[in-house]
LOSEVEX-333282 format. One record per residue (C-alpha): residue in three letters; x, y negated, z negated. Coordinates in nm, 3 decimals, padded with zeros to 5 digits, always signed. Layout:
BEGIN
<pafi res="ALA" X="X" Y="Y" Z="Z"/>
...
END
This chain:
BEGIN
<pafi res="MET" X="-08.650" Y="-05.275" Z="+03.596"/>
<pafi res="SER" X="-08.275" Y="-05.259" Z="+03.547"/>
<pafi res="PRO" X="-08.119" Y="-04.945" Z="+03.400"/>
<pafi res="ILE" X="-08.063" Y="-04.924" Z="+03.027"/>
<pafi res="PRO" X="-07.707" Y="-05.034" Z="+02.938"/>
<pafi res="SER" X="-07.480" Y="-04.753" Z="+02.824"/>
<pafi res="ASP" X="-07.399" Y="-04.924" Z="+02.493"/>
<pafi res="LEU" X="-07.769" Y="-04.945" Z="+02.410"/>
<pafi res="ALA" X="-07.831" Y="-04.581" Z="+02.504"/>
<pafi res="HIS" X="-07.527" Y="-04.475" Z="+02.299"/>
<pafi res="ALA" X="-07.646" Y="-04.674" Z="+01.995"/>
<pafi res="GLN" X="-07.988" Y="-04.507" Z="+02.022"/>
<pafi res="GLU" X="-07.828" Y="-04.161" Z="+02.040"/>
<pafi res="GLU" X="-07.614" Y="-04.243" Z="+01.736"/>
<pafi res="TRP" X="-07.924" Y="-04.372" Z="+01.554"/>
<pafi res="ARG" X="-08.103" Y="-04.040" Z="+01.611"/>
<pafi res="ALA" X="-07.802" Y="-03.836" Z="+01.496"/>
<pafi res="THR" X="-07.757" Y="-04.053" Z="+01.186"/>
<pafi res="TYR" X="-08.128" Y="-04.025" Z="+01.103"/>
<pafi res="ARG" X="-08.108" Y="-03.645" Z="+01.122"/>
<pafi res="ARG" X="-07.800" Y="-03.641" Z="+00.894"/>
<pafi res="LEU" X="-07.972" Y="-03.876" Z="+00.650"/>
<pafi res="ALA" X="-08.283" Y="-03.659" Z="+00.642"/>
<pafi res="ALA" X="-08.074" Y="-03.350" Z="+00.571"/>
<pafi res="ARG" X="-07.850" Y="-03.511" Z="+00.310"/>
<pafi res="PRO" X="-07.938" Y="-03.859" Z="+00.183"/>
<pafi res="GLN" X="-07.627" Y="-04.071" Z="+00.132"/>
<pafi res="THR" X="-07.574" Y="-04.444" Z="+00.101"/>
<pafi res="VAL" X="-07.317" Y="-04.447" Z="+00.381"/>
<pafi res="GLN" X="-07.572" Y="-04.290" Z="+00.618"/>
<pafi res="ARG" X="-07.842" Y="-04.539" Z="+00.519"/>
<pafi res="ARG" X="-07.604" Y="-04.827" Z="+00.586"/>
<pafi res="ARG" X="-07.506" Y="-04.677" Z="+00.922"/>
<pafi res="LEU" X="-07.874" Y="-04.639" Z="+01.013"/>
<pafi res="VAL" X="-07.944" Y="-05.005" Z="+00.929"/>
<pafi res="HIS" X="-07.643" Y="-05.117" Z="+01.135"/>
<pafi res="LEU" X="-07.750" Y="-04.906" Z="+01.433"/>
<pafi res="SER" X="-08.109" Y="-05.025" Z="+01.402"/>
<pafi res="MET" X="-07.991" Y="-05.382" Z="+01.434"/>
<pafi res="GLN" X="-07.779" Y="-05.291" Z="+01.738"/>
<pafi res="VAL" X="-08.074" Y="-05.127" Z="+01.910"/>
<pafi res="LEU" X="-08.350" Y="-05.371" Z="+01.817"/>
<pafi res="PHE" X="-08.157" Y="-05.692" Z="+01.876"/>
<pafi res="HIS" X="-07.966" Y="-05.587" Z="+02.187"/>
<pafi res="PRO" X="-07.971" Y="-05.858" Z="+02.460"/>
<pafi res="TYR" X="-08.134" Y="-05.607" Z="+02.695"/>
<pafi res="TRP" X="-08.465" Y="-05.657" Z="+02.512"/>
<pafi res="GLN" X="-08.485" Y="-06.031" Z="+02.582"/>
<pafi res="ASP" X="-08.794" Y="-06.103" Z="+02.793"/>
<pafi res="ARG" X="-08.883" Y="-05.733" Z="+02.812"/>
<pafi res="ARG" X="-09.183" Y="-05.554" Z="+02.679"/>
<pafi res="THR" X="-09.325" Y="-05.205" Z="+02.651"/>
<pafi res="GLY" X="-09.183" Y="-05.068" Z="+02.978"/>
<pafi res="ALA" X="-08.821" Y="-05.112" Z="+02.872"/>
<pafi res="TRP" X="-08.890" Y="-04.972" Z="+02.526"/>
<pafi res="ALA" X="-09.063" Y="-04.670" Z="+02.680"/>
<pafi res="ALA" X="-08.767" Y="-04.610" Z="+02.910"/>
<pafi res="LEU" X="-08.542" Y="-04.579" Z="+02.607"/>
<pafi res="HIS" X="-08.777" Y="-04.383" Z="+02.383"/>
<pafi res="GLY" X="-08.983" Y="-04.185" Z="+02.630"/>
<pafi res="ALA" X="-09.334" Y="-04.224" Z="+02.761"/>
<pafi res="ARG" X="-09.496" Y="-04.109" Z="+02.435"/>
<pafi res="HIS" X="-09.462" Y="-04.465" Z="+02.301"/>
<pafi res="VAL" X="-09.653" Y="-04.630" Z="+02.583"/>
<pafi res="PRO" X="-10.022" Y="-04.687" Z="+02.517"/>
<pafi res="ALA" X="-10.249" Y="-04.503" Z="+02.760"/>
<pafi res="ALA" X="-10.404" Y="-04.716" Z="+03.035"/>
<pafi res="SER" X="-10.774" Y="-04.781" Z="+02.986"/>
END
């Protein structure tokens, strides 16, 4: 699996920071920023033809279903 692109990792970090700010102090500008960042992360070209493994690499192993 190829490494996660830096722009995707940066967008995810920004998403988390924006989410924390929004939780602490709800504002329209933060909600809009969160939507914009969500689109950047979810529709990044890196995700084309990739499945759970790539998602887990970005979000951590807690999102991968346990093997049966």
